[in-house]
C-alpha positions, 0 to 999 in steps of 0.5 A, spaced: 354 756 260 357 760 265 357 759 272 355 766 274 357 767 283 355 774 287 359 780 285 359 780 294 361 771 293 366 773 287 370 779 292 370 775 297 373 770 293 380 775 290 380 777 298 379 771 301 384 768 297 393 768 301 397 773 295 404 774 295 403 784 293 397 787 294 394 784 288 390 789 281 383 787 281 380 789 275 374 788 272 370 786 265 363 788 262 362 784 255 358 787 250 353 784 247 351 788 241 357 790 236 354 797 237 357 797 243 363 797 241 365 805 243 361 806 251 366 810 254 364 814 260 368 818 266 365 817 274 368 817 280 370 811 285 368 811 293 375 810 295 380 813 290 386 806 288 393 808 283 397 812 282 397 819 276 404 821 272 404 827 270 407 832 264 407 839 265 414 841 265 412 845 269 417 847 276 411 850 281 407 843 280 411 842 286 404 843 290 401 837 286 407 832 290 403 825 294 406 820 294 400 817 289 404 823 284 409 823 280 411 829 275 416 831 270 418 835 263 421 832 259 426 829 265 421 825 266 419 821 257 427 820 257 426 816 264 420 813 261 424 812 254 430 808 257 427 804 262 419 801 260 417 799 267 418 805 270 410 807 268 408 801 273 402 802 277 401 808 274 393 808 272 393 815 269 397 821 265 396 828 265 400 832 261 399 839 258 397 841 252 404 844 250 407 837 253 403 832 247 407 833 242 413 831 246 410 824 249 410 821 242 418 818 243 414 814 248 407 814 245 409 805 244 410 805 251 403 809 253 399 807 249 398 799 251 398 801 257 392 804 256 396 811 259 396 816 254 392 822 256 386 824 252 383 830 253 375 828 251 377 826 258 380 831 262 387 828 261 390 834 255 390 841 260 393 847 262 389 846 269 394 840 271 392 841 279 384 841 279 386 835 274 389 832 280 386 833 284 379 830 280 383 824 281 384 823 287 379 825 289 375 818 285 374 822 279 375 815 273 374 814 266 373 807 262 372 806 254 371 799 250 378 796 247 378 794 240 374 788 241 370 791 244 370 789 251 372 794 257 377 794 261 377 797 268 381 797 275 377 798 281 382 797 287 387 792 291 385 787 294 388 791 299 383 796 300 378 790 302 371 788 301 367 793 303 370 798 299 371 794 293 364 792 293 363 800 292 368 802 287 365 795 283 357 797 285 360 805 282 362 803 275 358 798 274 351 803 275 356 806 270 356 801 265 348 800 265 347 808 265 350 808 258 345 803 255 340 805 251 333 807 253 330 803 248 335 796 250 333 791 256 339 791 260 340 783 257 340 785 251 346 791 252 351 787 257 354 780 255 358 779 261 361 781 267 367 779 271 372 779 275 378 778 277 385 779 280 393 780 278 394 773 279 387 770 281 382 766 277 376 770 275 369 769 276 363 771 273 359 776 276 350 775 276 350 784 274 343 782 273 342 783 282 346 788 283 
């Protein structure tokens, strides 16, 4: 039987360990039923983290320049095509509708990393400025993978315990909100674990959240 500890203890264990770089903190949700394999939702992190790729090819998008935003058109596509690791560290990517067909050149790079823009979540849009502002303001999304497991980053170790705790709480509450009314929480979620990039995972007592 898996040992579960409180969310606070799990995060303290991650934050308190020695690390050589600012590791990401990830959460994984395993659902109890196969009926839950296609869960997805948009929510808002209290504290933003991560970087954004913007495929727009419009010079006027220079107004979006921010240390967390990289934008470009076909030049950016060619850069990524030549150097796959370029996308490392990016959390989201946005694109204008006219750029989507051109992204097919790097779909095999973006797709497996969860960086292919998805119109369902407002990541393919004509109003790129508004979409970037929303993400920088904390907008986030989650969805299950093919195995029915939901993975999401909730921050970096450098954010500290309080901010990580709040991001985790909001994430879990958003997941719980997708539960059908006639299903209990234990019948919906099997387990939730948190881990850092180079650390071991800890199972969280999600019923106490």
